C-alpha positions as CSV (number, residue, x, y, z in Angstrom):
1,X,187.9,144.4,-101.4
2,X,190.7,145.4,-103.8
3,X,189.4,146.7,-107.1
4,X,188.3,150.1,-105.6
5,X,191.5,150.7,-103.8
6,X,193.6,149.8,-106.9
7,X,191.6,152.0,-109.3
8,X,191.7,154.9,-106.9
9,X,195.5,154.6,-106.3
10,X,195.8,154.5,-110.1
11,X,193.6,157.6,-110.3
12,X,196.4,159.5,-108.6
13,X,198.8,158.8,-111.5
14,X,201.7,160.8,-112.9
15,X,199.3,163.1,-114.8
16,X,197.2,163.7,-111.7
17,X,200.2,164.4,-109.5
18,X,201.6,166.8,-112.2
19,X,198.1,168.5,-112.4
20,X,198.0,168.9,-108.6
21,X,201.6,170.2,-108.6
22,X,200.8,172.7,-111.3
23,X,197.7,173.8,-109.5
24,X,199.7,174.5,-106.4
25,X,202.5,176.2,-108.2
26,X,200.3,178.5,-110.2
27,X,197.3,179.1,-107.9
28,X,198.6,178.1,-104.5
29,X,195.6,176.8,-102.5
30,X,192.8,178.1,-104.8
31,X,192.1,174.7,-106.4
32,X,192.2,172.8,-103.1
33,X,188.4,173.0,-102.5
34,X,187.8,171.4,-105.9
35,X,189.6,168.3,-104.6
36,X,187.4,168.0,-101.6
37,X,184.2,168.6,-103.5
38,X,185.0,165.7,-105.8
39,X,185.4,163.1,-103.1
40,X,181.7,162.2,-102.9
41,X,181.3,162.7,-106.7
42,X,184.1,160.3,-107.4
43,X,182.5,157.8,-105.1
44,X,179.1,158.1,-106.6
45,X,180.4,157.5,-110.1
46,X,182.6,154.5,-109.2
47,X,179.9,153.0,-107.0
48,X,177.8,152.6,-110.2
49,X,180.6,150.4,-111.6
50,X,180.5,148.3,-108.4
51,X,176.7,147.7,-108.9
52,X,177.1,146.8,-112.5
53,X,180.0,144.5,-112.0
54,X,178.5,142.6,-109.1
55,X,174.9,142.3,-110.1
56,X,175.5,141.6,-113.8
57,X,178.8,139.8,-113.6
58,X,179.8,141.6,-116.9
59,X,182.3,144.2,-117.9
60,X,181.5,147.7,-119.0
61,X,182.2,147.2,-122.7
62,X,180.2,144.0,-122.8
63,X,177.1,145.6,-121.2
64,X,177.3,148.6,-123.7
65,X,177.4,146.1,-126.6
66,X,174.4,144.1,-125.3
67,X,172.2,147.1,-124.4
68,X,173.1,149.7,-127.0
69,X,174.6,147.7,-129.9
70,X,178.1,147.1,-131.4
71,X,178.4,150.6,-132.9
72,X,177.9,152.3,-129.5
73,X,180.3,149.8,-127.9
74,X,183.0,150.8,-130.4
75,X,182.4,154.5,-129.8
76,X,182.9,153.8,-126.0
77,X,186.1,151.9,-126.8
78,X,187.3,154.8,-128.9
79,X,187.0,157.1,-125.9
80,X,188.7,154.6,-123.7
81,X,191.6,154.2,-126.2
82,X,192.2,158.0,-126.3
83,X,192.2,158.1,-122.5
84,X,194.5,155.1,-122.1
85,X,197.0,156.3,-124.7
86,X,197.3,159.6,-122.9
87,X,197.6,157.9,-119.5
88,X,200.3,155.5,-120.7
89,X,202.4,158.3,-122.1
90,X,202.3,160.1,-118.8
91,X,203.0,157.0,-116.7
92,X,206.1,156.1,-118.7
93,X,207.3,159.7,-118.8
94,X,207.0,159.8,-115.0
95,X,209.0,156.6,-114.7
96,X,211.7,157.9,-117.0
97,X,211.7,161.2,-115.0
98,X,212.3,159.3,-111.7
99,X,215.1,157.3,-113.3
100,X,216.8,160.4,-114.5
101,X,216.7,161.9,-111.0
102,X,219.0,159.1,-110.0
103,X,221.1,159.0,-113.2
104,X,219.4,155.9,-114.7
105,X,219.4,156.0,-118.5
106,X,215.9,156.3,-120.1
107,X,216.3,153.0,-122.1
108,X,217.1,151.0,-118.9
109,X,214.2,152.5,-117.0
110,X,211.8,151.6,-119.8
111,X,213.1,148.1,-120.3
112,X,212.9,147.2,-116.6
113,X,209.4,148.7,-116.4
114,X,208.1,146.8,-119.5
115,X,209.6,143.6,-118.3
116,X,208.0,143.9,-114.9
117,X,204.6,144.8,-116.2
118,X,204.6,142.0,-118.7
119,X,205.8,139.5,-116.1
120,X,203.1,140.2,-113.5
121,X,200.3,139.9,-116.1
122,X,201.5,136.9,-118.0
123,X,202.3,134.8,-114.9
124,X,199.6,135.8,-112.4
125,X,196.0,135.5,-111.7
126,X,193.8,138.5,-111.1
127,X,194.2,138.3,-107.3
128,X,198.0,138.1,-107.6
129,X,198.1,141.2,-109.9
130,X,195.8,142.9,-107.4
131,X,198.2,142.4,-104.5
132,X,201.2,143.7,-106.5
133,X,199.2,146.7,-107.7
134,X,198.1,147.6,-104.2
135,X,201.7,147.2,-102.8
136,X,203.0,149.6,-105.5
137,X,200.2,152.1,-105.1
138,X,200.8,152.4,-101.3
139,X,204.1,154.1,-102.0
140,X,202.0,157.1,-102.9
141,X,201.4,157.6,-99.2
142,X,204.8,159.3,-99.0
143,X,203.2,162.4,-100.4
144,X,201.5,162.9,-97.0
145,X,205.0,163.1,-95.4
146,X,206.1,165.6,-98.1
147,X,203.1,167.8,-97.4
148,X,203.8,167.8,-93.7
149,X,207.5,168.6,-94.2
150,X,206.5,171.6,-96.4
151,X,205.0,173.3,-93.3
152,X,201.9,174.9,-95.0
153,X,200.6,178.0,-93.4
154,X,197.1,177.1,-92.3
155,X,195.7,180.6,-92.3
156,X,196.8,181.1,-95.9
157,X,195.4,177.7,-96.8
158,X,192.0,178.6,-95.4
159,X,191.9,182.0,-97.0
160,X,193.0,181.1,-100.4
161,X,191.0,177.9,-100.8
162,X,187.8,179.9,-100.9
163,X,189.2,182.5,-103.3
164,X,188.3,180.9,-106.6
165,X,188.8,183.2,-109.7
166,X,186.3,181.6,-112.1
167,X,186.7,184.4,-114.5
168,X,190.3,183.6,-115.3
169,X,190.7,181.3,-118.3
170,X,194.0,179.8,-117.0
171,X,192.2,178.9,-113.7
172,X,189.3,177.3,-115.6
173,X,191.7,175.3,-117.7
174,X,193.2,173.9,-114.6
175,X,189.8,173.2,-113.2
176,X,189.1,171.1,-116.3
177,X,192.5,169.4,-115.9
178,X,191.7,168.5,-112.3
179,X,188.2,167.2,-113.2
180,X,189.8,165.1,-115.9
181,X,192.5,163.9,-113.4
182,X,189.8,162.8,-110.9
183,X,187.3,161.0,-113.2
184,X,188.9,159.1,-116.0
185,X,187.3,156.8,-118.6
186,X,189.6,153.9,-117.9
187,X,188.7,153.9,-114.3
188,X,185.1,153.0,-115.1
189,X,186.1,150.2,-117.5
190,X,188.7,148.9,-115.1
191,X,186.7,148.6,-111.9
192,X,183.7,147.0,-113.4
193,X,185.8,144.5,-115.3
194,X,188.0,143.8,-112.3
195,X,184.9,143.0,-110.2
196,X,183.7,140.7,-112.9
197,X,187.1,139.0,-113.3
198,X,187.5,138.6,-109.6
199,X,184.1,136.9,-109.5
200,X,182.6,139.1,-106.7
201,X,179.0,138.0,-105.8
202,X,176.1,140.1,-104.4
203,X,177.1,139.2,-100.8
204,X,180.3,141.2,-101.4
205,X,178.4,144.4,-102.4
206,X,178.7,146.1,-99.0
207,X,182.5,145.5,-98.8
208,X,183.0,146.5,-102.4
209,X,181.3,149.8,-101.8
210,X,183.4,150.4,-98.7
211,X,186.5,149.5,-100.7
212,X,185.5,152.2,-103.2
213,X,184.7,154.8,-100.6
214,X,188.0,154.3,-98.8
215,X,189.8,154.6,-102.2
216,X,188.0,157.8,-103.1
217,X,189.1,159.5,-99.9
218,X,192.7,158.3,-100.1
219,X,193.2,159.3,-103.7
220,X,191.8,162.8,-103.2
221,X,193.9,163.2,-100.0
222,X,197.0,162.3,-102.0
223,X,196.1,164.9,-104.6
224,X,195.5,167.5,-101.8
225,X,198.9,166.5,-100.2
226,X,200.7,167.2,-103.5
227,X,198.9,170.5,-104.1
228,X,199.7,171.6,-100.5
229,X,203.3,170.6,-100.7
230,X,203.9,172.6,-103.9
231,X,201.7,175.6,-102.8
232,X,203.6,175.8,-99.5
233,X,207.0,175.7,-101.2
234,X,207.1,176.7,-104.9
235,X,203.8,178.6,-104.8
236,X,205.2,181.0,-102.1
237,X,208.3,181.8,-104.2
238,X,206.6,182.7,-107.5
239,X,203.2,184.0,-108.6
240,X,203.0,181.5,-111.4
241,X,205.0,178.9,-113.2
242,X,204.9,175.8,-115.3
243,X,206.0,172.6,-113.7
244,X,205.3,169.7,-116.1
245,X,208.1,167.2,-115.6
246,X,208.9,165.0,-112.6
247,X,212.4,166.4,-112.6
248,X,211.2,170.1,-112.4
249,X,208.8,169.3,-109.6
250,X,211.3,167.4,-107.6
251,X,214.1,169.9,-108.0
252,X,211.7,172.7,-107.0
253,X,210.5,170.9,-103.9
254,X,213.7,169.2,-102.7
255,X,215.5,172.4,-101.5
256,X,212.8,172.5,-98.8
257,X,213.1,168.9,-97.9
258,X,216.8,168.2,-98.4
259,X,218.1,167.1,-101.8
260,X,218.8,163.4,-101.2
261,X,215.8,162.8,-98.9
262,X,213.5,164.9,-101.1
263,X,214.5,163.1,-104.3
264,X,214.0,159.7,-102.6
265,X,210.6,160.5,-101.2
266,X,209.3,162.2,-104.3
267,X,210.7,159.5,-106.6
268,X,209.2,156.6,-104.6
269,X,205.8,158.3,-104.6
270,X,205.8,159.0,-108.4
271,X,207.1,155.5,-109.2
272,X,204.4,153.9,-107.2
273,X,201.7,156.0,-108.8
274,X,203.1,155.4,-112.3
275,X,203.4,151.6,-111.9
276,X,200.0,151.0,-110.5
277,X,198.4,153.2,-113.1
278,X,200.3,151.5,-115.9
279,X,198.9,148.1,-114.8
280,X,195.4,149.4,-114.5
281,X,195.1,151.3,-117.8
282,X,196.7,148.5,-119.7
283,X,194.3,146.0,-118.2
284,X,191.4,148.4,-118.8
285,X,192.1,148.5,-122.6
286,X,192.6,144.8,-122.8
287,X,189.4,144.1,-121.0
288,X,187.5,146.7,-123.0
289,X,188.5,145.3,-126.4
290,X,187.8,141.8,-125.2
291,X,184.3,142.7,-124.0
292,X,183.4,144.4,-127.2
293,X,184.8,141.8,-129.6
294,X,183.9,138.9,-127.3
295,X,187.3,137.2,-127.2
296,X,188.5,135.6,-124.0
297,X,189.5,138.4,-121.6
298,X,190.5,137.3,-118.2
299,X,193.6,137.1,-116.1
300,X,192.3,133.7,-115.0
301,X,193.1,132.4,-118.5
302,X,196.7,131.5,-119.4
303,X,198.2,133.4,-122.4
304,X,197.6,130.6,-124.8
305,X,194.0,130.4,-123.7
306,X,193.3,134.1,-124.2
307,X,196.0,135.3,-126.7
308,X,194.2,138.4,-127.9
309,X,193.7,139.7,-124.3
310,X,197.4,139.3,-123.5
311,X,198.4,140.7,-126.9
312,X,196.4,143.9,-126.4
313,X,197.8,144.3,-122.9
314,X,201.4,143.8,-124.1
315,X,201.0,146.1,-127.1
316,X,199.7,148.9,-124.8
317,X,202.7,148.5,-122.5
318,X,205.3,148.2,-125.2
319,X,203.8,150.9,-127.4
320,X,203.6,153.4,-124.6
321,X,207.3,152.7,-123.7
322,X,208.4,153.0,-127.3
323,X,206.7,156.4,-127.8
324,X,208.3,157.8,-124.6
325,X,211.7,156.4,-125.7
326,X,211.5,158.1,-129.1
327,X,209.8,161.4,-128.3
328,X,211.4,163.3,-125.4
329,X,208.9,166.1,-125.0
330,X,205.8,164.1,-124.2
331,X,205.5,165.4,-120.7
332,X,204.6,168.9,-122.0
333,X,201.2,167.2,-122.9
334,X,200.3,166.0,-119.4
335,X,197.9,168.7,-118.5
336,X,196.3,168.5,-122.0
337,X,195.8,164.8,-121.5
338,X,193.7,165.5,-118.3
339,X,191.7,168.2,-120.1
340,X,190.9,165.7,-122.9
341,X,189.6,163.3,-120.2
342,X,187.3,166.1,-119.1
343,X,186.0,166.5,-122.6
344,X,185.2,162.8,-122.8
345,X,183.1,162.9,-119.6
346,X,179.7,163.3,-121.3
347,X,180.3,160.2,-123.4
348,X,181.7,158.1,-120.5
349,X,179.3,159.2,-117.8
350,X,176.3,159.1,-120.1
351,X,176.9,155.4,-120.9
352,X,177.5,154.6,-117.2
353,X,174.2,156.2,-115.9
354,X,172.1,154.7,-118.7
355,X,173.5,151.2,-117.8
356,X,172.8,151.8,-114.1
357,X,169.2,152.5,-115.2
358,X,168.7,149.9,-117.8
359,X,171.1,147.0,-117.3
360,X,170.8,146.2,-113.6
361,X,168.2,143.8,-112.2
362,X,165.2,145.9,-111.2
363,X,165.8,145.8,-107.5
364,X,169.3,147.1,-107.8
365,X,168.7,149.9,-110.4
366,X,169.2,153.5,-109.3
367,X,165.7,154.8,-108.8
368,X,163.6,157.5,-107.1
369,X,165.4,160.5,-105.6
370,X,168.8,158.8,-105.8
371,X,168.5,158.4,-109.6
372,X,167.7,162.1,-110.0
373,X,170.6,163.1,-107.7
374,X,173.0,160.9,-109.7
375,X,171.8,162.3,-113.0
376,X,172.1,165.8,-111.7
377,X,175.6,165.3,-110.3
378,X,176.8,163.6,-113.5
379,X,175.3,166.3,-115.7
380,X,176.8,169.1,-113.7
381,X,180.2,167.4,-113.6
382,X,180.3,166.6,-117.3
383,X,179.1,170.1,-118.2
384,X,181.6,171.8,-115.9
385,X,184.4,169.7,-117.3
386,X,183.6,170.5,-120.9
387,X,182.8,174.2,-120.2
388,X,186.1,174.7,-118.2
389,X,188.1,172.9,-120.9
390,X,186.6,175.0,-123.7
391,X,187.1,178.3,-121.8
392,X,190.7,177.4,-121.0
393,X,191.5,176.2,-124.6
394,X,189.8,179.3,-126.2
């Protein structure tokens, strides 16, 4: 167990937290049901990466290259790169936002973060990095306390959660953002590659599936906690609003929780989310490029043994930090980043399902009624994500 928990904790990253907060601020509880519906969908998608990683021992990019050719592999990496770039911008923007809550200069926050992220990758094995990432991600559990402290009205929660105004373009735009915040391209690349790098064998399949199921429930409950906390506080004070920075969300919530205590709780949660996600997305892009180009791509290799792997990881971390340092208005793009993820779903989920049908040993391929169920769920999810995104953008 480990890869599933990590990738799911990373799934609730700064962009996802901001999306959930904006959903609660603008639509109160009307987007809550979407979070619940996507728990089994998220599990079904990520379980396919578990199968592929365990029964082939290969990463996602490598399998695409072997089964569909180098051109298709580069197309998949292009989608991964777009997703990773957006994710890294949001993670570093969130880290800077937490630092600013406590008066820490932007430069210092970024320098400390970059140094930490490089240190754990350059000096550790996969299992050591996994332990650090899980420890960081568990700080997100503070959002449950924040939701409880917000004292949501259960009657209003029940009534509004089933009131879903699909005819409203702003509502559809946030549906697309929430779908893109739940299923992200880098999650698929990361979990499959992490399973391969960890060396999990077929006898670990049951535990790896359980790991993924637990993670899917936890990540969606965290999203629900953030949505409820904001809907019960900010959402009750204003009919709509735009809350796209860590500082704005924290300042809006903290009057209901106490300024110092609220800042501390919210800051710890966001910092944990940002750090675990920064680790995961940087490793995802390094693994992805390594699998497509066939250079050494494992945390089990030392930096001099796999220079390109560590270089790509380092460039992702340093590049993301530099952009956030130079451009101060990046956080206004957070919701758009999640919508772009939704637009990428047909490409990402299409490759995943085709691999689950073609690349696995025959006895472990999805088949029969389960194959058709997976195909239907993936098709509906991808279509809804693209449709909601286009309606919202238009």
